[in-house]
Structure formats: structure tokens, C-alpha cells
N, C-alpha and C positions, 0 to 999 in steps of 0.2 A: 448364672445372674440373670434375671429379669432386666431386658433393655427398656428405660424409659417409656410409658406410655403415650403419647401426644393426645392435645386435643385440639382438633382443627377450629379454626374458625373463618367463617366466611364472611364478604362483603354483602349485605342484602341492605338495595335501597341507600345506600352510602351509610349504613350504620352495622357494628359489628353482631354478628348473630353465630351460634353454634349450629353447628350442621351435620346432622345424621352422627352425633354424638351419643354412643351407649353409656348410662351410667349403672354403674354395679355398686350400692348402698350395699356398707357390711355394718354388722351390728357390733362389733367390734372393734378394739385398738388395734393399730397398726401393728404385726410382727406376730400375730398368733396364728393359730391352723386354720384359722377360719379365713383368715385375711388372707394368709398365703395361696389356699387354693382360691381364692376371687382373683386375687392378681395371676395367676399360673391362667384362670380361664381368660383374663384381659388380657392378657399377653398375646395368647393363640388367637381370639377373635380378632385383636387387632391389625392382626398378621393375616387373617383368612377371608377378612370381610371389608367390605368399604367403609367401615363403620370405625370412628375413633373412639375408644373407649376410655371409659376412666375407673377408679375406685375412689370411692368417699367412704372415711369410716365413720359412723354415728353412733358409737358405742352410750350406754347409757338407758335405764330404766330395766333392764333385762331383754335388750333388743326390742323394745317395743316402741322406743326411739323412730328408730330405723324401720322399722313395719308401718309405722305412721305416717312415716315421709312418705314411703313407697305409695302407701294407698291412694296417698291424697295428691300422688304426682300425675302430671297430664299422662292419659291411659292412649298412649302414643306407641308404648312397645320401647322406647327408649331409655327406662328408667325400670332396673329390675331391682330385687331384694336377695341377698346372699341370705336363705333363709336355713333355721335351722328350727328345733322345736320348740325352744323355748317360748319366743312370743307369737307362736302359730297353734302348736297344741297343747299349750301347757299352760300359760298366761289366761285364756278363757275360761279355766275354771277354777282359776283363784279371784278374779279382780276386774272391775268394769275397765275393760279399753276403751280409746277412740276410734276404734277399727274393729270391723268385724273381720277375723283370720279366714270364717269359711265363704264369706261372701265379697270380701272388698279386692282379692287376688285372683289371679289365674294361676296354675302353674305352668309353666315354661320345661322345664329338665329337673332331673336327678340324679347327682355326682358320685357323691361319697355317702358311706358309711364309717364311722369310730365307735363301734361297740364298746359297750362297759364291760370291766372284768370285778371281778372280785380276786382282789390281792393281799398277801400278808407277807410281813418281812421273810429276809430269806432262812432266818433260824427260827421261823415260827414251829411249834407244836406239831399244826395241823400240816401235813402231808398231801393230802390229797380233800377234796370238798365233803365227803364223807365222815374225814376224821371231824371237819369243824362242824358239820349237822349233826352226829353224833355226839359230840361236846354241849353244843346249843339246845339239844332237846333235852337232855340232862339236865341242864342248869339255866333253865330260862331267865334272861334278861342280864346273866352274865357276861354276853358278850357287846361290845360297841362297835359299830362302823363307823368309818368318816365319811364325810359325803364335801363333795369340792361348793355346797351352800342350800341354806332350805331351800325345799321345791326345785333346784336343781334337777335334772335329768338324772344325776348321780344317786339325788337321793329319793329319788323317786323310785330309779331300779332298786335299792337297797330295800325299800317297801313293798316293790312289787316281788322281792324274792321272798323275803320273810312270810308274806301271805301266802304265796303257792308252797314254802315248805314246811309253814305252820310253825316257824320259829319267832320267838322273843329276843329282838337285838335294839339295844340302845343306841339313838343315832343322834352323830356327835358333828353338825353341821361345821365347815369351815370357809373361810373364803378364799375359795381358790385351790386348785389341784396342787400348788407348791408347798401350802402351808400344811396339807391334808396330810402331803406324803412325808414330809419332815418329820412329824408326830406320829406316822405308823412309824417310820426307822427309828424315830428316838425310843420306842414301847409305850406310847403314851393311849393308842388305840392299837385292836388286833388286828381289825381287818380296814378294809377300804374298797369301798366301789368308786370306780373311776373309769376313764375310757383308755383304751388299749394304748392310745398315743399319748395320754400322760403318765403312765407306767411304764413303757417299752425300756427307756432308758436307764431304768433301773432296774429291770430285768437283765438287761443286757451286762451293765456291772456287777451284777452277782449279789444286789442288795436286796432286791426282792422277787416274790414267787406268786403266780399268778394262777388260783385256784380252776377257776372256770370263768368263761366268755359267756357273756350273752348274745350270743350270733349263732345264725343255722348252719355256719361252717366254720372250721378251723381256721384261724388269722397264719397269713404267710409270718410273720415276726415270731408268734406261738404256737407254734404247726403241733407241738405236743403237749398243748393243754387243753383239754376236754371241753367241748361245748355243754352251757346246761341243759341242752337239750339230749344231749349223751348219755347225760349221767341222771337226769329226773327222766328219760322216754317221754317228754313233752315239746310241741314245736309252739307254742304259744309264750313262752318267756325272754323272746328277743328284745334286745333292748338299743337298738341302734341311734349314736348320734349323726341323724340324715343330716346332710348339705344338699340344697337344691337350689334352683331358681323360682322364682314369684314377679308376675309384673301386675300393674293394677287391672282389677277388672275391667272389662270392653275395651281392652288391646286389642288393635287389628290381629286378625287372624293371620294372615299371610306374613304379618312382622315376627308374630310369635313362633309361626312354623318354620321359619328360617331360622329363628333362634336359636329355638330348642332341636334341629339338626342338626346346628354348627356346634352347638354346646355337646352333643349326644357323638357325634362324630370327634371333637376335642377329646370326649373322656376316654373313647376306643383306643387312643393312640399310644403305643408301650413306654413310651416315655410318659405319658401320666400314670400311667401303672406304676412305674418304676417312682415318681415324684411321692406318687397318694402312697405307696408305701413305706416310703421315709419318713413322712407324717404319720405313719401309724393309723394309715386311715385304708380301709377297703375300698374297690372301684366298686361302684354299682351304677352302671348308666341306663339311665331310664328316660323317656319322654314325658310330653305333659300328662299322660293318661297315668303312667306308672307312678309320676310326683302324687297326681292326685290320692291314688291308692294310698299311699305311703302318710299321706298326713291326714286322713280319713282312719284308718287304723290306728296312727300314733295317737289321733284325739281323743278316738275310744278308751283305748286301753290306758292313756293317763288320768281320763275322768274317772274310768271307775276304780284306779288304785286310788285318785286325792278325795273319792266319795267314800270309798271303803275304809281306807287309813284315817279318815278325818283330819285331813292335812289341811292349814288354813294358813292365809300369810300372817307372818308375824310384825 
């Protein structure tokens, strides 16, 4: 259990003011995986530094509300975004935003990947990915895949897979992983593209199987599942749901350097590996440059998929 994270208040000139308070703004509601990751890092930063650290949840608009808040925050390095692809590398290709994801932020550190998977019900006729591809090629449009929402990473990963393999599949969007998984288990849809974290418990319970993971390496909780790279012999089809931290552009370099070093150090702790593995996430520790490269690659990938598949906001 994480202990409460305190907010320090100092008296400055007879008035109350926040002193050395680091705000982590999370684009999702409390209790989810991204929120859990943010609170893990907040707890350890609070213990390791002279900052008081608070986590603020700002869900809405696919993460754009939180991103906009951080983009417009004071550039002092004391407000950072728990960032992932949706509001940073996907949304810019779909709609006008009140912020520029490439210009209004500076990277701090990268901490996890939660790779996407292609899953089926445990009793599915498809025992391997090759079985599924053989059926799809012989029966164009016969198979449907569930996603966690239109234009989500789940949806775009399914489109990436279809484009790369030359198969035609029907996309069935759901509002979140829970509804999509329920219909997978109910036999409404034969396939699902979702994160390893979302499907892991159903695999452990024997209710679902994973045919492949969109990851360059096998996942600890799915060690026997082949990666898409292994099956297709390509290394350009990885689809991580990365998480990292962004600060407003122009934040002091010394503050960002300290913050980056502390986050990477926390990322490399054995207990962090254990905690993230339990969440179904891979620990991918990286400094500001590593996160910047991840964002550039992710931005280009989803821009190409969105354009080629003709995906639009509904």
C-alpha cells in the first residue's frame, strides 16, 4: 500500500504558498494502470527528493485535457504529464488541438511499455497466428476484431496488423477493454486487439489465449507466446502503449535533468520491475532522449496508419 503523498505548504511573506511541489497530471481516472504507475513514481520521488509530490487526475477528451493543462503550466519543471500515445502521437493526426504535442513539451523520461496483443477465446479454432491468417486470407472480411475504442491504440494496432499482413478484417469498437473482452468471451467477436495488461488475467484464468504480442521481446507473463516479429520476420510492427513524463517546453534544464535521473533510478529498482510486471507492463527505462525518440517513432507510425487506412474521427 502506498503511503499518502503529502503536499508541503510554506508561508511566504505572510501568505500560504506551495513550495517545491511537483505535480504529476494524469489523463485518466484514479485506479487504472496509468494512474497506478503515476502514484508509484510519485511515492518514490517523494521519498528520494526534497519535493512534495502530488498526483492530479484530469480525465477527458482522450487525454487532451490533461495535456493542454500541462502545456500551459508554468515552465518551471514542477508540473509534468503522465504521458502516453493517445494525446501526444495519435490525436494530432485526427483533429485540431489546443496545444502542439511536438513543440509545447519537453521529454523527461520513459518508464514502461504495455505491448498490444492479438487474443482469442480459449476454445477458439485458431491455435496459432498462422491459423488465423490462413483463414482470414481465404475468407476476406469474415473475421472481426474488437478494439477498446475508435482511434485508440488498440484500433490502430489492428489496422497496422491488417495492412502489414494484407488481410481484411472488420473493426468493432467498444468503450474500453472490459466490454470488448466480455464480448470476446461471449463469442460475439472472434478476435481482440488489446494490451497485455488487459487480457493477462483472463489468460491466467484459462478463458482466453494470446496468438501474438506486438513487442520486440517476449513478455514475462506471456513467455510462451511468439512475438509478431518472430512470426512474420519483421521488426517494424511493434505496438507499445508507452508511458513517460513530459514537462512544459522551456522548463529549466537542471530541474529536468534531476527529475529525469531520479525517475530512471526508480525505474531500475527491482521492486519497480515486480510492480510493473504485476500490472502487465514491461519496464523500459529511458532518459529524455529515449522518450523523445519513442515519441518521434510513434508519431510517424500512427500518422502513416491513419492516412493509409483513411481513419477519421467519428
